[in-house]
ROPATOR-776524 format. One line per 10 residues: for each residue x, y, z of N, C-alpha, C, CB. Coordinates in Angstrom, 3 decimals. Glycine has a CB too. Layout:
// residues N
X/Y/Z/X/Y/Z/X/Y/Z/X/Y/Z; ...
//
This chain:
// residues 135
9.358/8.527/-26.793/10.635/8.556/-27.190/11.212/7.769/-26.278/11.215/9.810/-27.314; 10.771/8.237/-25.023/11.703/7.496/-23.753/12.172/5.769/-24.478/10.387/7.268/-21.904; 10.978/5.141/-23.968/10.827/3.534/-23.914/11.603/3.555/-25.418/8.913/2.718/-23.794; 11.472/3.783/-26.467/11.592/3.314/-27.722/13.675/3.198/-27.738/10.615/4.633/-28.988; 14.020/4.559/-26.926/15.747/4.630/-26.809/15.953/3.782/-25.812/16.517/6.117/-26.421; 14.827/3.477/-24.221/15.433/2.289/-23.448/15.308/1.101/-24.114/14.848/2.078/-22.144; 14.007/0.942/-25.048/14.719/-0.157/-25.736/15.994/-0.702/-26.676/14.050/-0.367/-26.209; 16.336/0.245/-27.263/17.310/0.546/-27.979/18.451/0.107/-26.928/17.245/2.027/-28.504; 18.873/0.806/-26.074/19.864/0.511/-25.050/20.059/-0.668/-24.470/19.719/1.200/-24.136; 18.567/-1.401/-24.521/18.687/-2.890/-23.588/19.296/-3.614/-24.745/17.030/-3.756/-22.910
18.560/-3.487/-25.866/19.024/-4.907/-26.901/19.538/-4.760/-28.278/17.783/-5.857/-27.210; 20.572/-3.481/-28.186/21.283/-2.817/-29.135/22.321/-2.050/-29.160/20.711/-2.290/-29.577; 22.206/-1.291/-28.602/23.558/-0.788/-28.513/24.644/-1.668/-27.551/23.412/0.675/-27.971; 25.885/-1.237/-27.825/26.861/-2.219/-27.599/27.070/-1.408/-26.249/28.181/-2.475/-28.780; 27.687/-2.270/-25.378/28.235/-2.304/-23.596/29.617/-1.770/-23.779/28.350/-4.106/-22.684; 29.406/-0.620/-24.647/31.302/0.111/-25.198/31.003/1.700/-23.957/31.501/0.941/-28.064; 32.830/1.080/-23.762/32.738/2.584/-22.713/34.418/3.563/-23.300/32.891/1.913/-20.275; 34.193/4.465/-23.913/35.462/5.227/-24.499/36.952/5.104/-23.536/34.992/6.946/-24.599; 37.777/5.683/-24.166/38.840/5.929/-22.954/38.588/7.085/-21.808/40.234/6.331/-23.637; 37.617/7.885/-21.895/37.492/8.928/-21.404/35.943/8.381/-20.172/37.354/10.170/-22.771
36.099/7.115/-20.138/34.797/6.372/-19.422/33.075/6.703/-20.234/34.775/7.107/-17.581; 33.082/7.550/-21.177/31.922/7.631/-21.878/31.231/6.433/-22.372/32.149/8.375/-22.851; 29.824/6.554/-22.289/29.024/5.351/-23.287/28.424/6.486/-24.562/27.340/4.301/-22.214; 28.963/6.387/-25.609/28.630/6.580/-26.252/26.777/5.936/-26.950/29.763/6.479/-26.573; 26.175/6.682/-27.121/24.825/6.490/-27.497/24.867/5.493/-28.126/24.183/7.423/-28.159; 25.285/5.601/-29.852/25.561/4.857/-31.176/26.719/4.510/-30.983/25.443/5.546/-32.479; 27.035/3.038/-31.170/27.721/1.603/-31.043/27.485/1.216/-32.694/26.828/0.353/-29.725; 28.453/0.331/-32.790/29.027/-0.637/-33.164/29.861/-1.567/-32.766/29.329/-0.370/-33.752; 30.693/-2.772/-33.402/31.292/-3.757/-32.162/32.363/-3.245/-32.008/31.510/-5.313/-32.335; 32.435/-2.395/-33.120/34.043/-1.869/-32.520/34.317/-0.665/-32.195/35.130/-2.013/-33.399
32.878/-0.349/-31.140/32.970/1.087/-30.715/32.170/2.339/-31.345/34.293/1.389/-30.870; 32.929/3.278/-31.302/32.277/4.455/-31.899/31.628/4.050/-33.721/33.647/5.808/-31.852; 30.880/4.258/-34.691/30.810/4.256/-35.658/31.404/5.550/-36.634/29.719/3.931/-35.627; 32.972/5.137/-37.494/33.205/6.212/-38.091/32.052/6.587/-38.778/34.261/6.126/-38.832; 32.651/7.946/-38.861/31.144/8.774/-39.920/31.138/8.096/-41.643/31.541/11.121/-40.189; 31.815/7.692/-41.926/31.899/7.299/-43.221/30.546/6.072/-42.970/33.661/6.732/-43.723; 30.569/5.205/-41.472/29.535/4.398/-41.076/27.872/5.115/-41.245/29.932/4.037/-39.545; 28.129/6.201/-40.027/27.002/6.539/-40.337/26.044/7.312/-41.224/26.916/6.722/-39.713; 27.073/8.476/-42.169/26.326/8.561/-43.276/25.579/7.144/-44.333/27.273/9.352/-43.987; 26.805/6.010/-43.981/26.056/5.072/-45.154/24.559/4.394/-44.505/27.259/3.600/-45.650
24.280/4.523/-42.905/23.301/4.255/-42.123/22.163/5.383/-42.759/23.775/4.375/-40.515; 22.518/6.475/-43.004/21.880/7.331/-42.948/20.299/7.640/-44.338/23.077/8.217/-42.839; 22.137/7.455/-45.050/21.722/7.042/-46.687/20.253/6.149/-46.787/23.109/5.913/-47.426; 20.520/4.527/-45.656/19.207/3.528/-45.981/18.782/3.836/-45.482/18.923/2.331/-45.951; 18.284/4.574/-44.169/17.166/4.927/-43.735/16.469/5.415/-44.258/17.139/5.381/-43.032; 17.041/7.254/-44.522/16.427/7.858/-46.096/15.825/7.909/-46.636/16.548/7.814/-46.892; 15.765/6.421/-47.700/14.910/6.026/-48.553/13.701/5.947/-48.403/15.151/5.169/-48.878; 12.949/6.326/-48.566/11.496/6.245/-49.305/10.810/5.365/-49.153/11.428/6.252/-50.520; 11.280/4.451/-50.138/11.331/3.043/-50.642/11.108/1.674/-49.232/13.038/2.961/-51.466; 12.150/2.143/-48.229/12.374/1.231/-47.588/10.867/1.553/-46.622/13.950/1.228/-46.986
9.756/2.322/-46.521/8.954/2.661/-45.699/7.431/2.689/-46.599/9.514/3.989/-45.034; 7.435/3.344/-47.814/6.372/3.269/-48.459/7.307/3.264/-49.893/5.202/4.470/-48.094; 6.402/3.378/-51.165/6.427/3.261/-52.394/7.148/4.237/-52.970/5.314/3.174/-52.845; 7.927/3.783/-53.801/9.274/4.573/-54.342/8.250/5.802/-55.831/10.891/2.866/-55.280; 9.054/7.420/-54.851/8.528/8.238/-55.035/9.327/8.555/-56.603/8.511/9.097/-53.814; 9.769/8.019/-57.045/10.784/8.255/-58.659/9.983/6.897/-59.369/13.168/7.952/-58.500; 9.214/6.567/-59.074/8.420/5.408/-59.823/9.854/4.493/-60.341/7.243/6.111/-61.359; 10.132/4.189/-59.543/11.316/3.033/-59.981/10.841/1.653/-59.634/12.832/3.239/-59.146; 11.088/0.872/-59.896/10.834/-0.802/-59.255/12.230/-0.777/-58.381/10.798/-2.418/-60.723; 11.257/-1.032/-56.989/12.051/-1.790/-56.069/13.187/-2.908/-56.310/11.181/-2.337/-55.400
12.706/-3.665/-56.687/13.325/-5.097/-57.276/14.655/-4.710/-57.531/12.610/-5.754/-58.722; 14.672/-3.731/-58.885/15.690/-3.977/-59.610/16.571/-2.216/-59.010/15.133/-4.340/-61.518; 16.187/-1.453/-58.613/16.788/-0.617/-58.142/18.134/-0.154/-57.447/16.190/-0.519/-57.756; 18.869/0.651/-57.971/20.483/0.081/-57.589/20.459/0.649/-56.290/21.971/0.676/-58.600; 19.708/1.947/-55.672/19.994/2.125/-54.443/19.315/1.394/-53.243/19.875/3.307/-54.343; 18.513/0.209/-53.787/18.328/-0.693/-52.705/19.305/-2.042/-52.183/17.118/-1.148/-53.033; 20.789/-1.980/-52.838/21.603/-2.133/-53.027/22.883/-2.504/-51.761/21.526/-1.278/-53.757; 23.317/-3.294/-51.380/23.970/-2.621/-50.521/25.017/-1.573/-50.500/24.292/-3.321/-50.032; 25.609/-0.768/-49.680/26.572/0.426/-49.908/25.803/1.486/-51.588/28.564/-0.514/-50.259; 24.822/1.380/-51.724/24.550/1.340/-52.940/22.890/2.965/-52.584/24.149/-0.795/-53.528
22.423/3.036/-51.502/21.470/4.131/-50.980/22.183/5.144/-51.238/21.016/4.131/-49.527; 23.040/5.719/-50.746/23.092/7.168/-51.967/22.777/7.548/-53.041/23.928/7.530/-52.357; 22.374/6.474/-53.854/22.113/6.996/-54.755/20.711/7.222/-55.145/22.722/6.493/-55.446; 19.917/6.634/-54.513/19.125/7.336/-53.831/18.186/8.891/-53.881/19.822/7.290/-53.083; 17.375/9.793/-54.878/17.434/10.962/-54.976/16.853/11.352/-53.697/16.888/11.425/-56.131; 16.251/10.775/-52.849/15.659/10.782/-52.158/16.110/10.959/-50.224/15.142/9.840/-52.749; 17.646/9.736/-50.633/18.078/10.058/-49.665/18.600/11.112/-49.024/18.514/9.537/-49.628; 19.004/11.189/-47.525/19.505/12.386/-46.827/20.906/12.523/-46.321/18.735/12.569/-45.768; 21.598/13.056/-46.080/22.806/12.855/-45.365/22.391/13.133/-44.068/23.983/13.676/-45.806; 23.946/12.691/-43.398/23.513/13.375/-41.767/24.062/15.171/-41.485/24.566/12.199/-40.320
24.205/15.417/-42.535/24.089/17.165/-42.615/22.857/17.516/-42.417/24.471/17.897/-44.000; 21.109/16.588/-43.141/20.163/17.129/-42.965/19.394/17.413/-41.648/19.656/16.637/-43.664; 20.224/15.969/-41.108/19.253/15.536/-40.079/19.301/16.864/-38.962/19.755/13.912/-39.359; 21.769/16.575/-38.710/22.117/17.799/-38.290/20.829/18.692/-37.670/22.786/18.453/-39.485; 20.823/19.650/-39.513/20.027/20.822/-39.646/18.414/20.531/-38.827/19.911/21.141/-41.400; 18.109/19.182/-39.447/16.823/19.658/-39.047/16.152/19.288/-37.437/15.922/19.080/-40.155; 17.098/18.297/-36.336/17.041/18.410/-35.268/17.708/19.825/-34.538/17.480/17.270/-34.966; 18.141/20.999/-35.183/18.628/22.051/-34.547/17.801/22.835/-34.789/19.791/22.463/-34.784; 16.910/23.524/-36.197/15.990/23.757/-36.501/14.323/23.788/-35.197/16.186/22.879/-37.590; 14.504/22.248/-35.228/13.315/21.366/-34.532/13.830/22.474/-32.975/13.609/18.978/-34.476
14.523/22.252/-32.502/14.965/22.811/-30.837/15.003/24.040/-30.802/16.376/22.437/-30.215; 15.502/25.069/-32.170/14.952/26.749/-32.428/13.680/26.491/-32.091/15.036/27.543/-34.083; 13.170/25.562/-32.966/11.264/26.109/-33.104/10.799/25.551/-31.885/10.089/25.329/-34.610; 11.625/24.778/-31.213/10.464/24.506/-29.753/11.202/25.779/-28.625/10.668/22.271/-28.789; 11.979/26.896/-29.063/12.032/27.971/-28.275/13.282/27.617/-27.596/10.798/28.219/-27.399; 13.880/26.922/-27.512/15.353/26.190/-26.605/16.428/27.740/-27.394/16.091/23.691/-27.454; 17.111/28.273/-25.926/18.166/29.224/-27.144/19.035/29.009/-27.080/18.412/30.536/-27.257; 19.118/30.125/-27.733/20.010/29.659/-29.232/21.925/28.842/-29.285/20.181/31.482/-30.150; 21.606/30.060/-27.847/22.742/29.230/-26.909/22.734/28.197/-26.308/23.117/29.720/-26.013; 22.018/27.736/-26.035/22.059/26.598/-25.705/21.921/25.079/-26.553/21.303/26.780/-24.931
21.646/25.502/-27.959/21.412/24.187/-28.909/23.073/24.501/-29.744/19.568/24.304/-30.228; 23.500/25.723/-29.597/24.583/25.899/-30.123/26.026/25.448/-29.007/24.442/27.389/-30.592; 25.601/25.208/-28.070/26.152/24.511/-26.981/26.422/22.339/-27.415/24.764/24.978/-25.541; 24.800/22.630/-27.238/24.250/21.216/-27.195/24.737/20.614/-28.636/22.474/21.189/-26.986; 24.731/21.601/-29.151/25.148/20.379/-30.683/26.709/21.020/-31.195/23.605/20.608/-32.543; 27.589/21.566/-30.616/29.410/21.559/-30.341/29.288/22.020/-31.527/30.579/20.066/-30.032; 28.587/23.965/-32.322/28.800/24.337/-33.439/28.605/26.271/-32.607/27.587/23.480/-34.806; 29.176/26.536/-33.234/29.188/28.439/-33.258/28.092/28.626/-33.635/30.203/29.400/-34.285; 27.666/29.405/-32.642/26.533/30.731/-33.244/26.646/30.721/-34.588/26.871/32.418/-32.778; 27.397/31.981/-34.953/27.426/31.950/-36.322/27.662/30.486/-36.967/28.469/32.900/-36.730
27.653/29.356/-36.946/28.488/28.437/-37.981/26.464/28.334/-37.809/30.212/26.834/-37.529; 26.029/27.768/-37.276/24.473/27.741/-36.618/23.396/28.681/-37.915/24.512/28.807/-34.673; 23.905/29.799/-37.324/22.842/30.813/-38.215/23.158/30.316/-39.929/23.338/32.884/-37.914; 23.804/30.215/-40.092/24.698/30.361/-41.429/24.393/29.205/-42.587/26.369/30.227/-40.986; 24.724/27.796/-41.202/24.378/26.502/-42.188/23.055/25.608/-41.512/25.919/25.355/-42.295; 22.699/25.980/-40.435/21.827/25.347/-39.756/20.595/25.558/-39.476/22.184/25.218/-38.959; 20.456/26.549/-39.193/18.601/26.992/-38.976/18.378/27.023/-39.967/17.928/28.327/-38.341; 17.132/26.232/-40.414/16.211/26.298/-41.531/14.856/26.364/-41.180/16.365/25.228/-42.372; 14.534/27.510/-40.485/13.643/28.405/-40.315/13.525/29.599/-41.182/13.771/28.731/-39.191; 12.315/29.613/-41.746/11.927/30.689/-42.677/11.585/31.564/-41.582/10.731/30.394/-43.815
11.955/33.257/-42.538/12.087/34.771/-41.941/11.097/34.603/-41.403/12.163/36.108/-42.752; 9.443/34.065/-41.508/8.638/34.264/-41.069/8.550/33.638/-39.513/7.887/34.009/-41.964; 8.880/32.719/-39.752/9.236/31.709/-38.021/9.896/32.084/-37.280/9.895/30.420/-37.905; 11.032/33.282/-37.800/11.288/33.829/-36.769/11.217/35.475/-36.484/12.371/33.335/-36.606; 10.452/35.827/-37.294/9.935/36.603/-37.407/8.477/36.885/-35.661/9.622/36.271/-38.989; 8.291/35.002/-35.871/6.928/34.922/-35.610/7.452/34.338/-33.797/5.867/33.672/-36.930; 8.361/33.821/-34.008/9.217/33.827/-32.278/9.487/35.184/-31.904/10.923/33.011/-32.174; 9.751/35.443/-32.200/10.289/37.076/-31.500/9.327/38.038/-31.312/11.328/37.936/-32.423; 7.926/37.552/-32.106/7.052/38.360/-32.007/6.485/38.002/-30.386/6.079/38.221/-33.276; 5.868/36.927/-30.536/5.290/35.446/-29.399/6.940/35.638/-28.042/5.368/32.951/-30.846
7.857/36.150/-28.025/8.574/36.504/-27.027/8.342/37.143/-26.392/9.348/36.759/-27.119; 8.238/38.851/-27.480/7.946/40.007/-27.131/6.772/40.402/-26.216/7.878/40.531/-28.152; 6.034/38.737/-26.505/4.382/39.551/-25.937/4.503/38.685/-24.591/2.454/39.146/-27.119; 5.200/37.913/-24.241/5.069/37.005/-22.953/6.524/37.546/-21.998/5.118/35.034/-23.467; 7.294/38.952/-22.170/8.212/39.349/-21.522/7.022/40.607/-20.276/9.564/40.010/-22.775
//
């Protein structure tokens, strides 16, 4: 994964710095991408037909979701929220403390619990059990 990021930074990322001296990882020619741009990118790369056959029995050559700015019309495309939820859940499943995840993802613990944590009740129970065994 580190080599993938290094390759992206060396070959794709725009050398942009914001007014606070920060260098964002994800960039466009104009700087940080707008929310709509990120949504458009995520819609596009989460369409299954980009990588495999269409699971919706659509002809990829005729599907409207393959047209520019129409990827959101694919029933399988995912939103940035889904990716954020997945990343948060992955951190929690890796036993990263909820306080750390909350700070790192810039979301309150209450909102994290209500809207982003996709662990099942059983997964949460098993993590608690494992934690208590190890103390």
